[in-house]
N, C-alpha and C positions, 0 to 999 in steps of 0.2 A: 834816649834821648828825650829832648826838652820840644814839644812841639810849638812853644809858645815864641812866635818871635822870626818863625821859619819861612821858606815859600815851599808852596806843595802843587804838584800837578796832579788832577783830576781827569783821564780819560772816561767819556760817556759820562761825564758831568752834570748835564742837565735834566736829568731824570733818572727814578730808579733808586738803585745801590750805589751808583757814582754820586747822585744829588745828596743821598743821605750821608756819604763820606765827605763831599764838599762840604755840607752843613757842618758835622761835626769837628771835622779839623778846624774849621774858620771860627767856631765856637772855644776849641781849645788854644786859640790863640795866631795861627797859621794864616798866611795870605795867600789865598787859594786861587790858582787860575785852572778855570773851566776850562777843557777843549773838548770840544764837541762839533756834531756836525747841525745840530739845530739852534740858529743863531737866537731865534726869539727867546727861547725859554733858557738857552746859555746866559745870554745878556741880562736878563730878568732877574735870574739865581745871584749871578756876579754882582749887580748891585744891591740885591737886597741882601748878601753875607758880606759886602768891603772888599770884595776878590776883584777878578778879572775876566773875562772871556777870550778865548780865540776857537777861530773857525778851523778845526782839525778834521782833516780824513787823515785817518792812522796810516793807511796805504798811500799817504802822500810824504816822501823825507822833508819837502820844503815846507809843508804845513808844521811838522813835528818840530822842524829845528825852529821856527819862527816861535813858534810856542814855546818853547824851552828858552829861548834868547829872551823873552818877556816876561817867564818867570823869575829868571836869574836877575831881572832887572828891579823884580819887586823886592827882591833878600836873597839871602842864603838860600839857595835850591837844596832841599834836604829830604822831600817827600816825593815820590810816585805811585799813584795807584791806578793801574790799569783796568779800567772796568766797562772800557769800550768792546762791543761784540757784538754778533748777530745768531741769530738761531736758526736752526735747519731741519729741513723734513722731506727726507725722499727715501724711497728703498732703492738699493743697489741693483736691483734689475725691475722691469714694468711687469705689468700682467699677460699682456700681449707678447709675450717673447720677441720682441723686435729689438735690435740695438737700440733704436732710436729711442726706445721708452728705457731704457738704461739710466743709472743717477748722472745727471748733466754735469759735463765734468766741469764747465764754467761757472757752474752751480757753486760746485766743490770748491776749484780755486777761489771763488770770492771769498766763502767764507776761511779757509786757510788763511788768505790775504790778510784778513781783517782780525780773525781772532788771535790766529799765531805769529804771522810775518809783524803785523803792524804791533803786537806788543812787545817783540825782540825791537824793531826798529825804536819805538819809543822809548825802550831800556836803554839801547847803544847811546842813543844820542843823551839822553838826561844825565846818565851815570858819567858821561864824558864830564858835562857840566858841573854834576856834584865832584865829581875829581878833582877840580881844581879850586874848590872851595878849602876854606883851612877846616882842619880837624876839630873836634871837639875832644874833650877830656878822655881817652883812652883811646883815639886815632879815629873816631868814628865822625864818617861825613855825610852821610844818608842812608836810608832806607827806600826798597821798593816794594810793593806789592801788587802781584799780581791776581786776575780773578780768573778762576776756572771753573770747576762746576763737577757736581756728583755724575755727572754722565762722563766724567773721564775714568769713572771707575765702573760705573753702571750704564752704560749706554743703552739705549733701549730700540727697539725697531726704527727704523727710519731714521737713527742719528749717526750716522757713520763719518758723517762729514765734521759736523758740531764735536763728535767725542772724540774724534783724531786731533781737531786744533785743542781742545780744551785737556786733552790728555800730552801732547806736546808740551802745553804750558805747565806740566806739573812735570815733566820730565826735563824740561832745562832748568827749573827751579836750582836743583844741585849743583849742577856745572857752573850757571852763571854766578850763583853764591860764592863759589871756591873762585871766579875769574875775578871776581870784585871784592873779593877779599884784603887784598893788595892794598885799595885805595881807601877800604874801609867803608865799606858800603853793604848792607844788608839785604836779601831778597827772601821772601817769603810769598805763599800762595794761598789763597782760599778759595776752598772749593763749596759755593752754595749748595744746599740742597733747591725745595720748593720755596720761593721767596713769592710774598705776593707784592707784585710788581703791576704796573699799569697793562702790560704784554697783556692779562688774561681779559682785560676790558671792564666792562661795569656792568649792573643790572641783576636781576634774578637767575637769568643761565648762568652768567659768568660765575656766582656764588656758589649754586650746584656743581659748576664744574670745579672748581677748589676745593668743594667740602669732600668730591669723589678722590681728588688728588691726595688730599690731608691724611687716608687709609694709610698710605704708604709710611706715614711718619710715625715713629714708636711713642714719642712723646715730650712735647705739648700735642694733642692732636689738633694741629694747624698747619699753613703755612707759614712759612718764618718772614718775619718783619726787616724791611732793608735796613732799620735801625740797628738790628743786630746785627746785620753783617757789616755796619760800618764801626761798630763797637771793636767787635775781632780786627778789622782794619786798623783802629788807630791802636790798640794793644800792640798789634805788630810793628807799626811805625815806633811806638815810645818804646817798647821794652827792648834792651840794646841786648839780650842773650837769645833773643828769639832770630836764626839763621838757617835759612836752607831749609825751611819747612814747608809743608802744604797742610792745612786745616780742614777738616770738613766742616761746616756750620750747617746741619741737615736735620737736627732734630732726632738723629738717628735711622733715618729714611735710608733704604737701600731698595730701589728702584726695579720693579718687576721689566719684564722684555716688552711691554708695553702699558 
């Protein structure tokens, strides 16, 4: 599928992996709608790449519908990148043996609501809009790429909620691809490994922490770059024979329990 001339939505597009995806899509000729909760960064990036910004909390169907409608006005909506998500770190039970110290269920629900339900809600609304576009040669109408994590397979201590949310994104990739095949929409998922994003902070301590993380990577012995993830996303959008797959982009890393 040709990216030039299409409209594309990137959730979580104001920073990190989402920003890299938005930049590469724009460089390939797409009109990119950045859907994020960070208004300042989102608007600045949209202006820089010639796209648009929509304030989107992916737990809000109203926000999602408004963003999709805006993207449709920009051109034929044929690409969606689901990069919005949050991390989570909490053990299943506490150290003091009390019920109150066990994993907070409100926190669990928040992670699932954003990482899993938000991803699915974005898919169902965007795919509905894609289904109304004119099919390209071969019947293709669009491509969706979700962002999971190697934690879907190698979840570490404290990652129960995060791993559950990302594992579910992996698990729904095939059935959604089967659902959407009838209208010519492909669905793939990327599972990033240890990626060098602003989440790790800056400075000497941050660099030492990242160097320690890199020990789990086979080769190259470093954290991945957002641009390396984005290039895989663009391949999954552009390559019309890629469908229903989950691709690890992790330098061969297999994470230990902690």
